[in-house]
RODO-2510 file (C-alpha; in nm, 4 decimals, decimal comma):
residues 428
     n   res          X          Y          Z
     1     x     2,8038    14,7594    17,7066
     2     x     3,1434    14,8110    17,8717
     3     x     3,3823    14,9839    17,6265
     4     x     3,6779    14,7526    17,6818
     5     x     3,4552    14,4520    17,6188
     6     x     3,3137    14,6104    17,3068
     7     x     3,6553    14,6290    17,1505
     8     x     3,7940    14,2895    17,0543
     9     x     4,1319    14,2275    17,2153
    10     x     4,4149    14,1737    16,9664
    11     x     4,5707    13,8248    16,9693
    12     x     4,9143    13,9813    16,9109
    13     x     5,0019    14,0972    17,2636
    14     x     5,3618    13,9923    17,3146
    15     x     5,5651    14,2799    17,4664
    16     x     5,8760    14,1550    17,2854
    17     x     5,7586    14,2410    16,9352
    18     x     5,8937    14,5585    16,7884
    19     x     6,1234    14,6938    16,5184
    20     x     6,4404    14,6345    16,7249
    21     x     6,3897    14,2601    16,7723
    22     x     6,2719    14,2190    16,4129
    23     x     6,5780    14,4065    16,2883
    24     x     6,8195    14,1952    16,4932
    25     x     6,6746    13,8766    16,3466
    26     x     6,6687    14,0347    16,0015
    27     x     7,0360    14,1288    16,0292
    28     x     7,1267    13,7630    16,0889
    29     x     6,9238    13,6561    15,7858
    30     x     7,0749    13,9373    15,5807
    31     x     7,4153    13,7753    15,6328
    32     x     7,3025    13,4146    15,5914
    33     x     7,0614    13,4307    15,2968
    34     x     7,3129    13,5741    15,0433
    35     x     7,5523    13,2919    15,1375
    36     x     7,2727    13,0403    15,0771
    37     x     7,1888    13,2027    14,7433
    38     x     7,5472    13,2084    14,6148
    39     x     7,6265    12,8525    14,7250
    40     x     7,2983    12,7381    14,5672
    41     x     7,3959    12,8952    14,2353
    42     x     7,7369    12,7291    14,2606
    43     x     7,5669    12,3957    14,3184
    44     x     7,3753    12,4403    13,9942
    45     x     7,6925    12,5384    13,8074
    46     x     7,8666    12,2231    13,9345
    47     x     7,6336    12,0109    13,7220
    48     x     7,7803    12,1696    13,4066
    49     x     7,4295    12,2230    13,2652
    50     x     7,5665    12,3776    12,9472
    51     x     7,7146    12,0458    12,8331
    52     x     7,3981    11,8493    12,7773
    53     x     7,0225    11,8563    12,8223
    54     x     7,0661    11,5444    13,0360
    55     x     7,2675    11,7447    13,2905
    56     x     7,0344    12,0436    13,2820
    57     x     6,7470    11,9882    13,5237
    58     x     6,6285    12,3510    13,4918
    59     x     6,5293    12,4047    13,1263
    60     x     6,4357    12,7465    12,9884
    61     x     6,6437    12,9233    13,2501
    62     x     6,7274    13,1988    13,0007
    63     x     6,9031    13,4953    13,1580
    64     x     6,9068    13,3240    13,4979
    65     x     7,1983    13,1136    13,3759
    66     x     7,4139    13,4145    13,2874
    67     x     7,6806    13,3294    13,5447
    68     x     7,7385    12,9646    13,4483
    69     x     8,0932    12,8454    13,3958
    70     x     8,2751    12,5157    13,3493
    71     x     8,3036    12,3634    13,6952
    72     x     8,6707    12,3167    13,7953
    73     x     8,8397    12,0036    13,9297
    74     x     9,0695    12,2073    14,1581
    75     x     9,0430    12,2140    14,4520
    76     x     8,8939    11,8657    14,4657
    77     x     8,6989    11,9500    14,7850
    78     x     8,5259    12,2576    14,6374
    79     x     8,1766    12,1090    14,5981
    80     x     8,2044    11,9355    14,9328
    81     x     8,2662    12,2761    15,0921
    82     x     8,0098    12,4856    14,9033
    83     x     7,7250    12,2361    14,9273
    84     x     7,8092    12,1473    15,2868
    85     x     7,7846    12,5169    15,3762
    86     x     7,4622    12,5526    15,1767
    87     x     7,2801    12,2677    15,3498
    88     x     7,4221    12,3118    15,7002
    89     x     7,3684    12,6887    15,7080
    90     x     7,0180    12,6531    15,5621
    91     x     6,9126    12,4133    15,8364
    92     x     7,0797    12,6205    16,1098
    93     x     6,8912    12,9325    15,9982
    94     x     6,5473    12,7711    16,0342
    95     x     6,4942    12,8938    16,3963
    96     x     6,5979    13,2460    16,2930
    97     x     6,3576    13,2429    15,9989
    98     x     6,0687    13,1198    16,2147
    99     x     6,1445    13,3774    16,4852
   100     x     6,1555    13,6524    16,2223
   101     x     5,8163    13,5436    16,0882
   102     x     5,6778    13,5367    16,4426
   103     x     5,8039    13,8886    16,5049
   104     x     5,6186    14,0332    16,2039
   105     x     5,3072    13,8151    16,1992
   106     x     5,0766    14,1040    16,3052
   107     x     5,1745    14,2865    15,9858
   108     x     5,0475    13,9957    15,7772
   109     x     4,6947    14,0449    15,9135
   110     x     4,6600    14,4229    15,9177
   111     x     4,3344    14,5720    15,7901
   112     x     4,2626    14,7028    15,5402
   113     x     4,5119    14,4788    15,3524
   114     x     4,5858    14,7464    15,0897
   115     x     4,5751    15,1213    15,1559
   116     x     4,7497    15,2591    14,8458
   117     x     4,9435    15,1570    14,5352
   118     x     5,2722    15,1823    14,7249
   119     x     5,1319    14,9779    15,0106
   120     x     5,0086    14,7186    14,7593
   121     x     5,3620    14,6796    14,6192
   122     x     5,4997    14,6445    14,9706
   123     x     5,2409    14,3760    15,0521
   124     x     5,3234    14,1907    14,7299
   125     x     5,6944    14,1930    14,8118
   126     x     5,6074    14,0674    15,1609
   127     x     5,3993    13,7842    15,0156
   128     x     5,6857    13,6797    14,7862
   129     x     5,9322    13,7141    15,0724
   130     x     5,7404    13,5005    15,3203
   131     x     5,6118    13,2521    15,0638
   132     x     5,9465    13,2253    14,8876
   133     x     6,1348    13,1792    15,2136
   134     x     5,9032    12,9063    15,3411
   135     x     5,9084    12,7348    15,0015
   136     x     6,2871    12,7355    14,9684
   137     x     6,3573    12,6195    15,3223
   138     x     6,0847    12,3532    15,3105
   139     x     6,1866    12,2024    14,9761
   140     x     6,5531    12,2157    15,0760
   141     x     6,4920    12,0281    15,4012
   142     x     6,2715    11,7722    15,2261
   143     x     6,5459    11,7160    14,9686
   144     x     6,8048    11,6629    15,2432
   145     x     6,5744    11,4029    15,3972
   146     x     6,5120    11,2432    15,0553
   147     x     6,1387    11,3131    15,0959
   148     x     6,0196    11,4170    14,7495
   149     x     5,6568    11,4853    14,8371
   150     x     5,6390    11,8122    14,6423
   151     x     5,5057    11,8125    14,2831
   152     x     5,7619    11,8159    14,0055
   153     x     6,1392    11,7916    14,0106
   154     x     6,3309    11,9412    14,3015
   155     x     6,5929    12,1049    14,0785
   156     x     6,3784    12,3523    13,8786
   157     x     6,1474    12,4165    14,1734
   158     x     6,4334    12,5078    14,4067
   159     x     6,6281    12,6969    14,1379
   160     x     6,3440    12,9211    14,0220
   161     x     6,2137    12,9561    14,3767
   162     x     6,5591    13,0731    14,4827
   163     x     6,5558    13,3543    14,2284
   164     x     6,2053    13,4651    14,3359
   165     x     6,3069    13,4596    14,7011
   166     x     6,6323    13,6482    14,6316
   167     x     6,4440    13,9151    14,4392
   168     x     6,1921    13,9527    14,7218
   169     x     6,4722    13,9815    14,9783
   170     x     6,6413    14,2524    14,7715
   171     x     6,3165    14,4487    14,7362
   172     x     6,2444    14,4121    15,1086
   173     x     6,5927    14,5328    15,2026
   174     x     6,5556    14,8384    14,9784
   175     x     6,2207    14,9209    15,1394
   176     x     6,3089    14,8500    15,5021
   177     x     6,6822    14,9121    15,5430
   178     x     6,6509    15,2736    15,6722
   179     x     6,3876    15,1634    15,9255
   180     x     6,5983    14,8659    16,0343
   181     x     6,9097    15,0787    16,0815
   182     x     6,7176    15,3270    16,2985
   183     x     6,5701    15,0418    16,5009
   184     x     6,9090    14,8805    16,5627
   185     x     7,0476    15,2148    16,6811
   186     x     6,7532    15,2728    16,9125
   187     x     6,8669    15,0135    17,1670
   188     x     7,2024    14,8950    17,2940
   189     x     7,2446    14,5223    17,2285
   190     x     7,4633    14,4611    17,5340
   191     x     7,2202    14,6427    17,7597
   192     x     6,9275    14,4467    17,6152
   193     x     7,1118    14,1187    17,6773
   194     x     7,1465    14,2144    18,0449
   195     x     6,7784    14,2968    18,0877
   196     x     6,5841    14,0257    18,2787
   197     x     6,2219    13,9354    18,2242
   198     x     6,1009    14,1475    18,5166
   199     x     6,2391    14,4648    18,3561
   200     x     6,1400    14,3847    17,9983
   201     x     5,9190    14,6569    17,8528
   202     x     5,7560    14,7111    17,5109
   203     x     5,9489    14,9263    17,2671
   204     x     5,8551    15,2927    17,2422
   205     x     5,8339    15,5313    16,9510
   206     x     5,7180    15,2596    16,7130
   207     x     5,5981    15,3696    16,3697
   208     x     5,5946    15,0217    16,2137
   209     x     5,2844    14,8814    16,3831
   210     x     5,4752    14,5873    16,5328
   211     x     5,4431    14,6916    16,8979
   212     x     5,1270    14,5617    17,0640
   213     x     4,8721    14,8294    17,1534
   214     x     4,7630    14,6254    17,4557
   215     x     5,0759    14,4280    17,5564
   216     x     5,0607    14,1388    17,7983
   217     x     5,2998    14,0936    18,0877
   218     x     5,6325    13,9481    17,9692
   219     x     5,6995    13,5798    18,0326
   220     x     6,0466    13,5882    17,8769
   221     x     6,3009    13,8603    17,8111
   222     x     6,4402    13,9573    17,4731
   223     x     6,7665    13,8078    17,5968
   224     x     6,5841    13,4810    17,6592
   225     x     6,4107    13,4910    17,3211
   226     x     6,7348    13,5536    17,1321
   227     x     6,9100    13,2909    17,3420
   228     x     6,6395    13,0363    17,2618
   229     x     6,6704    13,1072    16,8885
   230     x     7,0488    13,0913    16,9064
   231     x     7,0393    12,7638    17,0991
   232     x     6,8020    12,6161    16,8412
   233     x     7,0339    12,7153    16,5571
   234     x     7,3393    12,5843    16,7389
   235     x     7,1666    12,2524    16,8080
   236     x     7,0677    12,2097    16,4437
   237     x     7,4217    12,2994    16,3401
   238     x     7,5695    12,0351    16,5696
   239     x     7,3346    11,7579    16,4538
   240     x     7,3793    11,8419    16,0833
   241     x     7,7376    11,9510    16,0146
   242     x     7,8851    11,6072    16,0804
   243     x     7,7388    11,4657    15,7597
   244     x     7,9549    11,7072    15,5581
   245     x     8,2667    11,7001    15,7754
   246     x     8,2734    11,3212    15,8069
   247     x     8,5017    11,1158    16,0285
   248     x     8,3965    11,0662    16,3926
   249     x     8,1639    11,3694    16,3644
   250     x     7,9403    11,1764    16,1256
   251     x     7,7895    11,0056    16,4295
   252     x     7,6616    11,3454    16,5490
   253     x     7,4550    11,3988    16,2317
   254     x     7,1370    11,2783    16,3986
   255     x     6,8947    11,4423    16,1559
   256     x     7,0766    11,3383    15,8387
   257     x     6,9537    11,0300    15,6519
   258     x     7,3168    10,9441    15,5784
   259     x     7,4363    11,0153    15,9310
   260     x     7,3999    10,6579    16,0522
   261     x     7,6907    10,4124    16,0239
   262     x     7,7086    10,2625    15,6725
   263     x     7,8999     9,9555    15,7930
   264     x     8,2666     9,8671    15,8116
   265     x     8,5371     9,7541    15,5748
   266     x     8,6659     9,9107    15,2496
   267     x     8,3119     9,9905    15,1348
   268     x     8,1994    10,1235    15,4720
   269     x     8,1051    10,4732    15,3603
   270     x     7,7648    10,6187    15,2699
   271     x     7,5772    10,5611    14,9462
   272     x     7,2843    10,7584    14,8103
   273     x     7,1111    10,4749    14,6257
   274     x     7,1797    10,1065    14,6653
   275     x     7,1981     9,8600    14,3778
   276     x     6,8632     9,7144    14,4823
   277     x     6,7064    10,0585    14,5107
   278     x     6,8284    10,1403    14,1585
   279     x     6,6921     9,8109    14,0211
   280     x     7,0339     9,6781    13,9211
   281     x     6,9932     9,3119    13,8279
   282     x     7,2700     9,0501    13,8716
   283     x     7,2886     9,0031    13,4938
   284     x     7,3448     9,3770    13,4453
   285     x     7,6807     9,3628    13,6248
   286     x     7,7673     8,9928    13,6044
   287     x     8,0078     8,8013    13,3823
   288     x     7,8385     8,9288    13,0686
   289     x     7,9058     9,2945    13,1541
   290     x     8,1014     9,4921    12,8940
   291     x     8,2155     9,8533    12,8887
   292     x     8,1470    10,0141    12,5521
   293     x     8,3846    10,2981    12,4619
   294     x     8,2827    10,5128    12,1624
   295     x     8,4872    10,7837    11,9955
   296     x     8,6703    10,8951    11,6833
   297     x     8,8416    10,5572    11,6322
   298     x     8,5166    10,3605    11,6431
   299     x     8,3795    10,1416    11,9198
   300     x     8,5757     9,9328    12,1691
   301     x     8,4287     9,6836    12,4116
   302     x     8,6200     9,5925    12,7264
   303     x     8,5562     9,3248    12,9865
   304     x     8,6413     9,3770    13,3509
   305     x     8,9574     9,1709    13,3007
   306     x     9,0507     9,3907    13,0021
   307     x     9,0206     9,7000    13,2200
   308     x     9,2336     9,5442    13,4918
   309     x     9,5108     9,4889    13,2366
   310     x     9,5250     9,8594    13,1510
   311     x     9,7513    10,0963    13,3518
   312     x     9,5771    10,1608    13,6846
   313     x     9,6069    10,4873    13,8750
   314     x     9,5088    10,6026    14,2224
   315     x     9,3243    10,9108    14,3488
   316     x     9,2170    11,0176    14,6973
   317     x     8,8787    11,1870    14,6580
   318     x     8,5499    11,2315    14,8453
   319     x     8,1978    11,1945    14,7141
   320     x     7,9865    11,4984    14,8037
   321     x     7,6134    11,5048    14,7294
   322     x     7,3531    11,7745    14,6826
   323     x     7,1871    11,6678    15,0083
   324     x     7,4941    11,8042    15,1902
   325     x     7,6566    11,4772    15,2976
   326     x     8,0060    11,3639    15,2067
   327     x     8,1878    11,0318    15,2257
   328     x     8,5150    11,1934    15,3249
   329     x     8,8315    11,1081    15,1310
   330     x     8,8406    10,7553    14,9881
   331     x     9,1277    10,5804    14,8079
   332     x     9,0179    10,4954    14,4546
   333     x     9,1964    10,2864    14,1923
   334     x     9,1077    10,2534    13,8259
   335     x     9,1695    10,3576    13,4667
   336     x     9,2079    10,7265    13,3914
   337     x     8,9310    10,8687    13,1746
   338     x     9,1887    11,0315    12,9505
   339     x     9,3482    10,6901    12,8870
   340     x     9,0103    10,5521    12,7824
   341     x     8,9687    10,8571    12,5597
   342     x     9,3001    10,7616    12,3945
   343     x     9,1601    10,4129    12,3214
   344     x     8,8701    10,5860    12,1486
   345     x     9,1029    10,7891    11,9256
   346     x     9,1426    11,1053    12,1341
   347     x     9,4963    11,0677    12,2629
   348     x     9,6294    11,4179    12,1989
   349     x     9,3408    11,6313    12,3173
   350     x     9,0732    11,4382    12,5119
   351     x     8,7242    11,5878    12,4732
   352     x     8,4279    11,5654    12,7055
   353     x     8,2541    11,2355    12,7619
   354     x     7,8970    11,1166    12,7896
   355     x     7,8674    10,8545    13,0644
   356     x     7,5814    10,6050    13,0702
   357     x     7,4920    10,3598    13,3443
   358     x     7,3330    10,0179    13,3034
   359     x     7,0735    10,1553    13,5447
   360     x     6,7493    10,1825    13,3462
   361     x     6,5453    10,4193    13,5647
   362     x     6,6047    10,7227    13,7835
   363     x     6,7749    11,0601    13,7496
   364     x     7,1339    11,1033    13,6343
   365     x     7,1706    10,7525    13,4917
   366     x     7,3498    10,9396    13,2118
   367     x     7,5659    11,2517    13,2545
   368     x     7,8058    11,4624    13,0507
   369     x     8,1519    11,5488    13,1826
   370     x     8,3590    11,8356    13,0475
   371     x     8,6912    11,8066    12,8659
   372     x     8,8628    11,9592    13,1682
   373     x     8,7214    11,6881    13,3906
   374     x     8,8319    11,4142    13,1508
   375     x     9,1856    11,5546    13,1263
   376     x     9,2395    11,5679    13,5012
   377     x     9,4620    11,2718    13,5922
   378     x     9,2515    11,2046    13,9030
   379     x     8,9349    11,1414    13,6995
   380     x     8,8993    10,7652    13,6955
   381     x     8,6788    10,4841    13,5860
   382     x     8,7227    10,3304    13,9296
   383     x     8,7369     9,9531    13,9790
   384     x     8,8512     9,9450    14,3402
   385     x     8,8193    10,1561    14,6541
   386     x     9,0212    10,1408    14,9746
   387     x     9,2146     9,8377    14,8500
   388     x     8,9145     9,6215    14,7531
   389     x     8,6860     9,5738    14,4543
   390     x     8,3839     9,8006    14,4468
   391     x     8,0785     9,6647    14,6234
   392     x     7,7566     9,6452    14,4251
   393     x     7,6158     9,9427    14,6147
   394     x     7,9243    10,1480    14,5283
   395     x     7,8933    10,0764    14,1572
   396     x     8,0547     9,7393    14,0807
   397     x     8,2035     9,6621    13,8362
   398     x     8,3019    10,0194    13,7428
   399     x     8,2041    10,3736    13,8350
   400     x     8,3229    10,7228    13,7525
   401     x     8,4992    10,9329    14,0164
   402     x     8,5810    11,2949    13,9284
   403     x     8,7447    11,5546    14,1577
   404     x     8,5101    11,8315    14,2650
   405     x     8,2007    11,6929    14,0910
   406     x     7,8651    11,6444    14,2679
   407     x     7,8009    11,2878    14,3734
   408     x     7,5372    11,2202    14,1071
   409     x     7,7953    11,3026    13,8389
   410     x     8,0104    11,0143    13,9632
   411     x     7,7994    10,7610    13,7762
   412     x     7,7803    10,4075    13,9127
   413     x     7,7464    10,0800    13,7186
   414     x     7,8931    10,2414    13,4049
   415     x     7,8095    10,0646    13,0785
   416     x     7,9099    10,3118    12,8066
   417     x     8,1480    10,6023    12,7555
   418     x     8,1040    10,8207    12,4463
   419     x     8,3887    11,0662    12,3904
   420     x     8,3309    11,3697    12,1724
   421     x     8,3254    11,7461    12,2285
   422     x     7,9830    11,7778    12,0606
   423     x     7,6999    11,5555    11,9513
   424     x     7,6289    11,3581    12,2650
   425     x     7,4067    11,0563    12,1914
   426     x     7,0428    11,1461    12,1409
   427     x     6,9227    10,8159    12,2879
   428     x     7,0408    10,9242    12,6339
***
């Protein structure tokens, strides 16, 4: 039998693979992934999980919640910025992540799979790195698209997965950083970007096992490969960022579920869940609706007309959601939360408040807001927006609007406010 035919040809024959290309892609991820991790942790902190078990969607976090702090109301656009960066950057990095996985795929199938204890640890870190990365990016994209096909709640899955992925990235960097630095120094980036396909050659001096032993003829240069990845990332950036920036750019958010036009008029800005989708019945928000305010002075019930007779204040605030989209600044009008706290007997030093919606099903139909959020003069029980009464989809007859808070904390169709620094109602 002919010797070349006796030896099975490797399927990994691309002449582009090698430590230099892998290191270039890794360097981009090394900048982007820490930003994703930090902004993801900030997103979790913005829910003020320490206030109430209702807010905390990641129970038993233990030491992983060491960094948590009371989320501020200044600047009012903080969550809009951090979560917009988190979602937009995560989507834009998808082509880089896939290209990085393509560049190292031969390593995933090397035989024997384990050669020593040290090699076993390296393979384990690689498994956590690849699996964690695919898991985090996949669940994040599905959440942005409101496609909850994964088992369990998105919040704990993404939170714990983020810590696993971050740990795997750190271990991988510690193991591979010297090799990556040598690889990056082995070739001049500008020279490589000037090299056409005809002069593209496999890398030499490889000790990583990434370079093909029997390379095929090149069909694209490394310049072309990097350009294709960069163009993919730029395209995803352009069709995603508009949902966070808002204004005319919202029309460019082609991949965002909230990128389409939400209509015109005072209520012509995006909503996450409609009244119908939240099973709000006409009788829930009709003439029989009452706002119950609980606190140190007992219980007060207010009709919509009663609320309209109270001093009304205005605030210009956006709604920014965990999916990365934002409404942009809207002009709200309503009763300050601290004034309602005064009606409940907390005039001098308003405490936190537990907010409950008339909505009977779904997540975040009840939330806890901190004392700092209540005391901010821009925190309103809003009755109007952009000069008109709230629409049913925007929370008629009354909704909470708080500067800097995630969108789900701005509860719609509010039915009860319970003020008190501790002892939030158990029935919630």
